[in-house]
TORPA-4810 file (N, C-alpha, C, O; in nm, 3 decimals):
<nodes>
NODE_1_2.500_0.261_0.699_2.507_0.110_0.692_2.504_0.094_0.534_2.415_0.130_0.457_M
NODE_2_2.609_0.037_0.510_2.624_0.003_0.359_2.555_-0.162_0.339_2.587_-0.255_0.412_E
NODE_3_2.470_-0.170_0.242_2.415_-0.289_0.258_2.491_-0.397_0.156_2.498_-0.370_0.036_I
NODE_4_2.535_-0.494_0.196_2.594_-0.578_0.141_2.518_-0.667_0.024_2.432_-0.741_0.069_D
NODE_5_2.535_-0.671_-0.113_2.431_-0.760_-0.186_2.405_-0.891_-0.122_2.287_-0.913_-0.095_A
NODE_6_2.483_-0.974_-0.096_2.492_-1.108_-0.033_2.351_-1.133_0.067_2.269_-1.224_0.069_D
NODE_7_2.370_-0.972_0.170_2.277_-0.962_0.254_2.106_-0.954_0.214_2.005_-1.007_0.262_L
NODE_8_2.131_-0.866_0.108_2.035_-0.804_0.024_1.939_-0.923_-0.003_1.826_-0.944_0.041_A
NODE_9_2.035_-1.009_-0.105_1.960_-1.170_-0.151_1.912_-1.244_-0.066_1.817_-1.318_-0.093_A
NODE_10_1.968_-1.238_0.053_1.942_-1.363_0.138_1.812_-1.296_0.195_1.744_-1.378_0.256_A
NODE_11_1.757_-1.165_0.192_1.604_-1.106_0.253_1.526_-1.115_0.118_1.406_-1.085_0.121_H
NODE_12_1.580_-1.151_0.008_1.475_-1.167_-0.111_1.490_-1.030_-0.189_1.389_-0.991_-0.248_G
NODE_13_1.603_-0.956_-0.196_1.580_-0.838_-0.290_1.742_-0.855_-0.353_1.848_-0.805_-0.315_F
NODE_14_1.709_-0.954_-0.474_1.846_-0.991_-0.548_1.920_-0.893_-0.620_2.037_-0.912_-0.655_P
NODE_15_1.847_-0.774_-0.646_1.928_-0.649_-0.762_1.930_-0.555_-0.617_1.824_-0.516_-0.568_K
NODE_16_2.041_-0.529_-0.568_2.043_-0.399_-0.505_2.000_-0.272_-0.617_2.045_-0.184_-0.544_L
NODE_17_1.966_-0.220_-0.699_1.981_-0.124_-0.822_1.802_-0.105_-0.810_1.757_0.002_-0.850_K
NODE_18_1.712_-0.200_-0.760_1.584_-0.172_-0.727_1.538_-0.151_-0.584_1.422_-0.148_-0.542_Y
NODE_19_1.632_-0.139_-0.528_1.633_-0.152_-0.320_1.638_-0.006_-0.282_1.707_0.079_-0.339_V
NODE_20_1.550_0.014_-0.171_1.548_0.138_-0.110_1.624_0.141_0.017_1.558_0.053_0.072_F
NODE_21_1.707_0.171_0.101_1.740_0.178_0.228_1.675_0.245_0.332_1.678_0.365_0.307_V
NODE_22_1.615_0.221_0.443_1.490_0.310_0.484_1.556_0.307_0.614_1.556_0.195_0.666_E
NODE_23_1.598_0.379_0.665_1.647_0.442_0.808_1.561_0.507_0.886_1.529_0.623_0.863_R
NODE_24_1.511_0.436_0.992_1.428_0.500_1.082_1.439_0.497_1.245_1.429_0.383_1.291_E
NODE_25_1.457_0.598_1.338_1.384_0.560_1.445_1.266_0.564_1.513_1.219_0.661_1.454_R
NODE_26_1.179_0.534_1.593_0.999_0.554_1.605_1.071_0.571_1.752_1.173_0.531_1.809_R
NODE_27_0.936_0.670_1.785_0.921_0.706_1.946_0.764_0.729_1.976_0.692_0.793_1.900_C
NODE_28_0.720_0.671_2.094_0.579_0.738_2.170_0.602_0.828_2.156_0.709_0.889_2.150_L
NODE_29_0.422_0.870_2.143_0.453_1.037_2.162_0.363_1.069_2.244_0.285_0.977_2.270_C
NODE_30_0.337_1.216_2.321_0.230_1.242_2.386_0.150_1.298_2.338_0.046_1.306_2.404_R
NODE_31_0.152_1.368_2.199_0.043_1.440_2.140_0.142_1.486_1.989_0.264_1.466_1.980_S
NODE_32_0.060_1.547_1.886_0.134_1.636_1.782_0.144_1.761_1.780_0.040_1.826_1.784_V
NODE_33_0.266_1.826_1.775_0.297_1.975_1.759_0.237_2.003_1.653_0.297_1.989_1.546_P
NODE_34_0.118_2.044_1.657_0.022_2.098_1.566_0.132_2.228_1.451_0.176_2.223_1.336_L
NODE_35_0.136_2.312_1.543_0.204_2.436_1.499_0.345_2.355_1.368_0.404_2.445_1.308_E
NODE_36_0.379_2.249_1.338_0.495_2.189_1.303_0.429_2.114_1.195_0.504_2.044_1.127_R
NODE_37_0.287_2.114_1.161_0.242_2.017_1.054_0.213_2.091_0.950_0.139_2.189_0.955_V
NODE_38_0.300_2.024_0.790_0.267_2.033_0.710_0.205_1.964_0.643_0.187_2.013_0.531_S
NODE_39_0.151_1.846_0.662_0.039_1.772_0.575_-0.010_1.663_0.636_0.064_1.576_0.682_L
NODE_40_-0.137_1.660_0.641_-0.204_1.553_0.718_-0.247_1.479_0.599_-0.272_1.524_0.487_V
NODE_41_-0.253_1.322_0.654_-0.287_1.210_0.542_-0.382_1.125_0.629_-0.384_1.117_0.752_E
NODE_42_-0.472_1.053_0.525_-0.527_0.935_0.625_-0.513_0.786_0.531_-0.556_0.758_0.419_M
NODE_43_-0.439_0.713_0.623_-0.353_0.605_0.576_-0.423_0.479_0.637_-0.446_0.457_0.756_I
NODE_44_-0.456_0.389_0.510_-0.503_0.242_0.545_-0.375_0.201_0.489_-0.309_0.250_0.398_T
NODE_45_-0.350_0.074_0.583_-0.226_-0.062_0.514_-0.301_-0.139_0.543_-0.366_-0.148_0.647_D
NODE_46_-0.300_-0.215_0.433_-0.322_-0.382_0.446_-0.214_-0.444_0.434_-0.141_-0.411_0.341_L
NODE_47_-0.171_-0.551_0.525_-0.063_-0.597_0.556_-0.135_-0.771_0.474_-0.242_-0.824_0.500_Y
NODE_48_-0.055_-0.806_0.402_-0.085_-0.910_0.292_-0.049_-1.048_0.397_0.058_-1.082_0.447_V
NODE_49_-0.166_-1.100_0.404_-0.127_-1.242_0.479_-0.060_-1.363_0.408_-0.121_-1.415_0.314_T
NODE_50_0.057_-1.410_0.446_0.141_-1.498_0.411_0.289_-1.407_0.347_0.389_-1.463_0.302_G
NODE_51_0.276_-1.294_0.355_0.370_-1.224_0.291_0.426_-1.085_0.357_0.369_-1.027_0.451_T
NODE_52_0.563_-1.033_0.284_0.625_-0.906_0.335_0.566_-0.792_0.252_0.626_-0.687_0.230_K
NODE_53_0.449_-0.822_0.210_0.387_-0.673_0.116_0.298_-0.605_0.191_0.235_-0.676_0.269_L
NODE_54_0.265_-0.461_0.192_0.199_-0.399_0.239_0.131_-0.337_0.134_0.208_-0.318_0.040_R
NODE_55_0.025_-0.299_0.113_-0.039_-0.202_0.013_-0.116_-0.088_0.120_-0.189_-0.099_0.219_L
NODE_56_-0.062_0.016_0.048_-0.072_0.125_0.132_-0.153_0.253_0.024_-0.112_0.278_-0.090_R
NODE_57_-0.261_0.315_0.083_-0.356_0.418_0.041_-0.332_0.532_0.161_-0.348_0.505_0.280_E
NODE_58_-0.295_0.651_0.116_-0.273_0.738_0.163_-0.335_0.877_0.103_-0.274_0.934_0.012_A
NODE_59_-0.446_0.925_0.148_-0.535_1.027_0.100_-0.508_1.143_0.192_-0.542_1.144_0.310_V
NODE_60_-0.435_1.257_0.119_-0.421_1.382_0.200_-0.550_1.489_0.214_-0.609_1.559_0.132_P
NODE_61_-0.567_1.465_0.366_-0.694_1.548_0.419_-0.729_1.665_0.327_-0.843_1.670_0.281_Q
NODE_62_-0.626_1.773_0.291_-0.662_1.874_0.208_-0.715_1.845_0.053_-0.736_1.939_-0.023_D
NODE_63_-0.734_1.718_0.016_-0.799_1.719_-0.112_-0.734_1.672_-0.210_-0.785_1.636_-0.316_G
NODE_64_-0.597_1.669_-0.180_-0.511_1.621_-0.292_-0.504_1.481_-0.338_-0.559_1.404_-0.259_G
NODE_65_-0.445_1.417_-0.458_-0.495_1.289_-0.536_-0.432_1.211_-0.434_-0.345_1.263_-0.365_P
NODE_66_-0.479_1.044_-0.410_-0.404_0.981_-0.297_-0.302_0.915_-0.382_-0.289_0.907_-0.504_P
NODE_67_-0.235_0.872_-0.283_-0.090_0.790_-0.335_-0.145_0.635_-0.300_-0.212_0.618_-0.198_M
NODE_68_-0.116_0.536_-0.380_-0.121_0.394_-0.384_-0.002_0.346_-0.407_0.078_0.381_-0.494_R
NODE_69_0.013_0.230_-0.290_0.118_0.159_-0.353_0.167_0.034_-0.234_0.165_0.014_-0.113_R
NODE_70_0.207_-0.025_-0.353_0.234_-0.208_-0.291_0.406_-0.184_-0.263_0.499_-0.159_-0.339_L
NODE_71_0.397_-0.200_-0.135_0.549_-0.195_-0.110_0.632_-0.341_-0.009_0.585_-0.366_0.102_T
NODE_72_0.740_-0.415_-0.055_0.779_-0.523_0.027_0.915_-0.481_0.097_1.023_-0.459_0.042_R
NODE_73_0.879_-0.475_0.240_0.992_-0.480_0.318_1.081_-0.607_0.372_1.034_-0.720_0.380_K
NODE_74_1.205_-0.574_0.408_1.294_-0.667_0.501_1.376_-0.589_0.612_1.447_-0.490_0.591_A
NODE_75_1.356_-0.642_0.715_1.431_-0.581_0.831_1.555_-0.655_0.810_1.563_-0.774_0.777_D
NODE_76_1.671_-0.555_0.837_1.826_-0.557_0.833_1.850_-0.562_0.969_1.920_-0.654_1.011_V
NODE_77_1.801_-0.473_1.051_1.817_-0.491_1.201_1.687_-0.379_1.254_1.613_-0.324_1.173_N
NODE_78_1.681_-0.363_1.358_1.559_-0.261_1.402_1.560_-0.122_1.342_1.455_-0.058_1.351_S
NODE_79_1.657_-0.071_1.286_1.641_0.056_1.244_1.644_0.078_1.111_1.611_0.183_1.055_S
NODE_80_1.681_-0.016_1.062_1.720_-0.016_0.898_1.627_-0.129_0.842_1.591_-0.225_0.910_T
NODE_81_1.590_-0.108_0.711_1.530_-0.232_0.658_1.525_-0.164_0.498_1.534_-0.042_0.481_R
NODE_82_1.508_-0.281_0.365_1.524_-0.267_0.259_1.382_-0.263_0.226_1.294_-0.317_0.292_L
NODE_83_1.362_-0.183_0.102_1.197_-0.197_0.092_1.219_-0.182_-0.101_1.326_-0.189_-0.161_L
NODE_84_1.131_-0.170_-0.139_1.103_-0.137_-0.293_0.947_-0.144_-0.299_0.874_-0.212_-0.228_T
NODE_85_0.910_-0.051_-0.410_0.751_-0.017_-0.357_0.735_0.020_-0.551_0.810_0.064_-0.639_S
NODE_86_0.601_-0.026_-0.541_0.550_0.018_-0.670_0.407_0.100_-0.678_0.315_0.057_-0.609_V
NODE_87_0.384_0.214_-0.757_0.288_0.316_-0.743_0.188_0.239_-0.845_0.218_0.185_-0.951_Y
NODE_88_0.058_0.248_-0.780_-0.031_0.168_-0.832_-0.158_0.272_-0.894_-0.185_0.374_-0.832_L
NODE_89_-0.230_0.237_-1.017_-0.342_0.283_-1.065_-0.488_0.257_-0.982_-0.503_0.142_-0.940_A
NODE_90_-0.557_0.318_-0.964_-0.695_0.288_-0.913_-0.717_0.157_-0.938_-0.740_0.097_-0.833_P
NODE_91_-0.720_0.075_-1.049_-0.777_-0.053_-1.060_-0.702_-0.127_-0.984_-0.735_-0.191_-0.884_E
NODE_92_-0.561_-0.111_-1.050_-0.459_-0.190_-0.997_-0.451_-0.181_-0.810_-0.425_-0.285_-0.750_E
NODE_93_-0.467_-0.099_-0.761_-0.495_-0.075_-0.658_-0.627_-0.189_-0.593_-0.595_-0.270_-0.506_F
NODE_94_-0.750_-0.183_-0.638_-0.855_-0.266_-0.626_-0.837_-0.376_-0.652_-0.905_-0.463_-0.598_A
NODE_95_-0.758_-0.399_-0.727_-0.716_-0.616_-0.729_-0.650_-0.601_-0.614_-0.724_-0.565_-0.523_L
NODE_96_-0.542_-0.617_-0.586_-0.478_-0.610_-0.477_-0.507_-0.569_-0.325_-0.445_-0.609_-0.227_F
NODE_97_-0.617_-0.480_-0.330_-0.716_-0.478_-0.199_-0.791_-0.578_-0.192_-0.839_-0.591_-0.080_A
NODE_98_-0.821_-0.654_-0.264_-0.913_-0.774_-0.231_-0.811_-0.906_-0.199_-0.873_-1.012_-0.199_S
NODE_99_-0.687_-0.915_-0.175_-0.613_-0.982_-0.083_-0.671_-1.017_0.040_-0.758_-0.955_0.102_L
NODE_100_-0.613_-1.125_0.071_-0.653_-1.127_0.222_-0.523_-1.083_0.284_-0.410_-1.085_0.234_P
NODE_101_-0.568_-1.037_0.423_-0.489_-0.970_0.518_-0.534_-0.896_0.634_-0.644_-0.917_0.685_G
NODE_102_-0.437_-0.793_0.686_-0.496_-0.755_0.828_-0.503_-0.557_0.783_-0.428_-0.491_0.710_R
NODE_103_-0.597_-0.526_0.845_-0.577_-0.350_0.785_-0.577_-0.263_0.930_-0.633_-0.276_1.039_R
NODE_104_-0.472_-0.155_0.863_-0.442_-0.059_1.004_-0.476_0.063_0.952_-0.434_0.082_0.838_L
NODE_105_-0.553_0.169_1.014_-0.580_0.270_0.963_-0.508_0.367_1.075_-0.502_0.326_1.191_H
NODE_106_-0.451_0.498_1.038_-0.403_0.605_1.134_-0.384_0.722_1.019_-0.378_0.712_0.897_K
NODE_107_-0.377_0.822_1.098_-0.370_0.970_1.029_-0.231_1.019_1.069_-0.195_1.049_1.182_I
NODE_108_-0.176_1.021_0.985_-0.014_1.057_0.949_-0.040_1.236_0.933_-0.116_1.299_0.859_R
NODE_109_0.055_1.279_1.034_0.061_1.430_1.036_0.240_1.426_1.017_0.314_1.379_1.103_H
NODE_110_0.281_1.478_0.902_0.388_1.510_0.867_0.425_1.643_0.915_0.342_1.733_0.905_R
NODE_111_0.542_1.665_0.967_0.594_1.765_1.042_0.703_1.853_0.945_0.771_1.809_0.853_L
NODE_112_0.700_1.948_0.980_0.865_2.031_0.903_0.974_1.979_0.974_0.980_1.947_1.093_Q
NODE_113_1.047_1.975_0.898_1.212_1.916_0.940_1.297_1.971_0.875_1.289_2.051_0.781_S
NODE_114_1.391_1.922_0.934_1.573_1.973_0.850_1.562_1.882_0.731_1.487_1.791_0.695_G
NODE_115_1.712_1.968_0.667_1.743_1.869_0.538_1.765_1.720_0.596_1.799_1.699_0.713_A
NODE_116_1.742_1.618_0.498_1.771_1.468_0.487_1.691_1.421_0.608_1.708_1.300_0.626_G
NODE_117_1.593_1.492_0.716_1.517_1.394_0.774_1.379_1.416_0.754_1.327_1.527_0.744_I
NODE_118_1.318_1.303_0.748_1.181_1.361_0.744_1.084_1.297_0.903_1.110_1.193_0.964_T
NODE_119_0.995_1.380_0.929_0.934_1.357_1.057_0.804_1.335_1.004_0.763_1.373_0.894_L
NODE_120_0.725_1.252_1.116_0.586_1.212_1.090_0.540_1.160_1.224_0.612_1.094_1.299_S
NODE_121_0.415_1.195_1.250_0.358_1.132_1.380_0.224_1.083_1.359_0.140_1.169_1.333_I
NODE_122_0.187_0.963_1.366_0.092_0.868_1.337_0.018_0.813_1.480_0.057_0.747_1.576_D
NODE_123_-0.158_0.900_1.428_-0.218_0.898_1.539_-0.310_0.770_1.515_-0.397_0.790_1.430_I
NODE_124_-0.308_0.678_1.556_-0.374_0.502_1.515_-0.533_0.522_1.584_-0.569_0.580_1.686_F
NODE_125_-0.616_0.439_1.465_-0.756_0.435_1.477_-0.811_0.281_1.532_-0.727_0.194_1.555_E
NODE_126_-0.924_0.262_1.548_-0.956_0.089_1.558_-0.883_0.058_1.665_-0.825_0.139_1.737_G
NODE_127_-0.883_-0.066_1.678_-0.807_-0.151_1.761_-0.695_-0.091_1.828_-0.664_-0.124_1.943_P
NODE_128_-0.633_-0.004_1.764_-0.491_0.064_1.820_-0.520_0.209_1.844_-0.420_0.280_1.853_L
NODE_129_-0.613_0.256_1.853_-0.655_0.376_1.929_-0.594_0.406_2.053_-0.605_0.320_2.141_S
NODE_130_-0.529_0.514_2.078_-0.470_0.567_2.181_-0.306_0.576_2.147_-0.222_0.654_2.192_G
NODE_131_-0.294_0.478_2.063_-0.094_0.477_2.045_-0.108_0.601_1.915_-0.187_0.605_1.821_L
NODE_132_-0.009_0.686_1.952_0.066_0.808_1.902_0.202_0.737_1.886_0.279_0.704_1.976_I
NODE_133_0.217_0.720_1.751_0.366_0.692_1.715_0.463_0.780_1.594_0.445_0.804_1.475_L
NODE_134_0.551_0.806_1.672_0.656_0.953_1.579_0.729_0.829_1.501_0.730_0.709_1.531_G
NODE_135_0.778_0.885_1.409_0.935_0.828_1.291_0.988_0.944_1.254_0.934_1.051_1.223_E
NODE_136_1.124_0.907_1.261_1.182_0.992_1.184_1.284_0.886_1.072_1.311_0.767_1.087_A
NODE_137_1.305_0.937_1.010_1.382_0.902_0.842_1.503_0.933_0.795_1.485_1.017_0.708_E
NODE_138_1.591_0.915_0.804_1.734_0.952_0.765_1.798_0.912_0.662_1.806_0.792_0.638_F
NODE_139_1.859_1.012_0.577_1.934_0.948_0.465_2.054_0.919_0.505_2.129_0.958_0.416_E
NODE_140_2.124_0.865_0.601_2.244_0.833_0.664_2.244_0.768_0.796_2.157_0.786_0.881_S
NODE_141_2.340_0.694_0.806_2.330_0.640_0.961_2.403_0.752_1.050_2.367_0.776_1.165_D
NODE_142_2.473_0.797_1.008_2.551_0.908_1.076_2.435_1.024_1.156_2.426_1.071_1.269_A
NODE_143_2.368_1.036_1.050_2.234_1.163_1.083_2.149_1.073_1.177_2.093_1.125_1.273_A
NODE_144_2.138_0.952_1.156_2.053_0.875_1.222_2.087_0.867_1.393_2.009_0.902_1.481_M
NODE_145_2.228_0.809_1.412_2.287_0.839_1.549_2.279_0.967_1.619_2.259_0.982_1.739_A
NODE_146_2.298_1.061_1.526_2.325_1.186_1.565_2.192_1.274_1.599_2.203_1.392_1.634_A
NODE_147_2.067_1.209_1.586_1.935_1.287_1.620_1.901_1.266_1.751_1.911_1.152_1.796_Y
NODE_148_1.856_1.370_1.831_1.836_1.348_1.947_1.683_1.336_1.943_1.620_1.382_1.848_P
NODE_149_1.614_1.265_2.059_1.476_1.241_2.067_1.392_1.360_2.093_1.413_1.436_2.187_M
NODE_150_1.298_1.375_2.007_1.215_1.561_2.002_1.160_1.567_2.128_1.165_1.471_2.205_P
NODE_151_1.106_1.674_2.156_1.081_1.693_2.302_0.948_1.652_2.299_0.894_1.658_2.409_D
NODE_152_0.855_1.599_2.175_0.708_1.576_2.173_0.732_1.378_2.208_0.651_1.287_2.226_Y
NODE_153_0.820_1.381_2.206_0.829_1.204_2.257_0.856_1.168_2.414_0.906_1.240_2.500_A
NODE_154_0.806_1.030_2.425_0.770_1.003_2.551_0.903_0.930_2.589_0.971_0.945_2.691_L
NODE_155_0.927_0.841_2.473_1.050_0.743_2.495_1.047_0.667_2.382_0.942_0.640_2.324_R
NODE_156_1.183_0.622_2.336_1.158_0.574_2.223_1.178_0.441_2.187_1.282_0.386_2.224_E
NODE_157_1.088_0.374_2.116_1.069_0.246_2.072_1.146_0.155_1.942_1.105_0.057_1.881_V
NODE_158_1.273_0.232_1.929_1.295_0.165_1.791_1.330_0.048_1.778_1.317_-0.003_1.667_T
NODE_159_1.390_-0.038_1.903_1.437_-0.127_1.925_1.330_-0.233_1.991_1.358_-0.342_2.042_D
NODE_160_1.224_-0.184_1.980_1.100_-0.307_2.056_1.014_-0.326_1.920_0.927_-0.255_1.870_D
NODE_161_1.071_-0.446_1.880_0.956_-0.488_1.746_0.806_-0.487_1.761_0.737_-0.520_1.664_R
NODE_162_0.748_-0.451_1.880_0.593_-0.467_1.904_0.518_-0.317_1.841_0.401_-0.281_1.826_R
NODE_163_0.651_-0.255_1.815_0.561_-0.091_1.722_0.607_-0.102_1.622_0.650_0.006_1.582_Y
NODE_164_0.627_-0.213_1.531_0.645_-0.210_1.380_0.509_-0.236_1.327_0.435_-0.312_1.389_N
NODE_165_0.474_-0.182_1.226_0.332_-0.205_1.159_0.286_-0.344_1.146_0.188_-0.381_1.211_G
NODE_166_0.342_-0.414_1.078_0.347_-0.549_1.073_0.294_-0.616_1.240_0.179_-0.652_1.265_G
NODE_167_0.403_-0.617_1.330_0.365_-0.665_1.477_0.217_-0.619_1.517_0.136_-0.704_1.553_A
NODE_168_0.185_-0.486_1.512_0.062_-0.380_1.572_-0.073_-0.439_1.485_-0.188_-0.436_1.530_L
NODE_169_-0.035_-0.491_1.353_-0.162_-0.518_1.289_-0.175_-0.667_1.330_-0.289_-0.690_1.371_V
NODE_170_-0.099_-0.770_1.332_-0.112_-0.880_1.373_-0.128_-0.909_1.511_-0.210_-0.999_1.528_S
NODE_171_-0.068_-0.853_1.640_-0.041_-0.836_1.769_-0.167_-0.766_1.862_-0.233_-0.792_1.963_E
NODE_172_-0.154_-0.670_1.766_-0.240_-0.551_1.868_-0.174_-0.444_1.972_-0.054_-0.458_1.950_G
NODE_173_-0.184_-0.374_2.043_-0.144_-0.267_2.102_-0.079_-0.341_2.172_-0.124_-0.451_2.201_L
NODE_174_0.048_-0.296_2.218_0.126_-0.361_2.361_0.048_-0.309_2.459_-0.024_-0.209_2.454_P
NODE_175_0.072_-0.399_2.570_0.001_-0.365_2.686_0.021_-0.266_2.782_-0.065_-0.224_2.859_T
NODE_176_0.182_-0.216_2.773_0.228_-0.088_2.793_0.249_-0.007_2.704_0.325_-0.031_2.611_E
NODE_177_0.192_0.090_2.717_0.221_0.251_2.641_0.329_0.306_2.661_0.353_0.416_2.610_I
</nodes>
């Protein structure tokens, strides 16, 4: 999907120069195929109250340096969103972490995948415990449309807004998984 400048501006992104287009399909999963895991991260997201901002800290389980960033997202449709991110120093992250909002905790398993596709499976903790959600990100609309649901998937939930991070943190676990 080519993003029109007027559409981007209507979503609060006046310059496409600084916008990343995220193409993603999501699925509920039965488990994590451990033999395909290439990286495990502990992720804490803060969805800042009254905004479209998400503050993320991702700490690699292998002891690597944490990644801290502030991201603003806007959905174009259920599988495509506009986003921009700023990577933060620890003291900057600490300042933003004091903002009001709701936190979400998960363990992300990044999977080995083919060219142009990024695969991950999140196991949620706390109030969302029991939810295992897979994501596949794509470089093009064609690659996204051609991708078959993986064998570890129970069902696709891309079009079910209840499984977006913002909805999960504000509305909780959907009654049927």
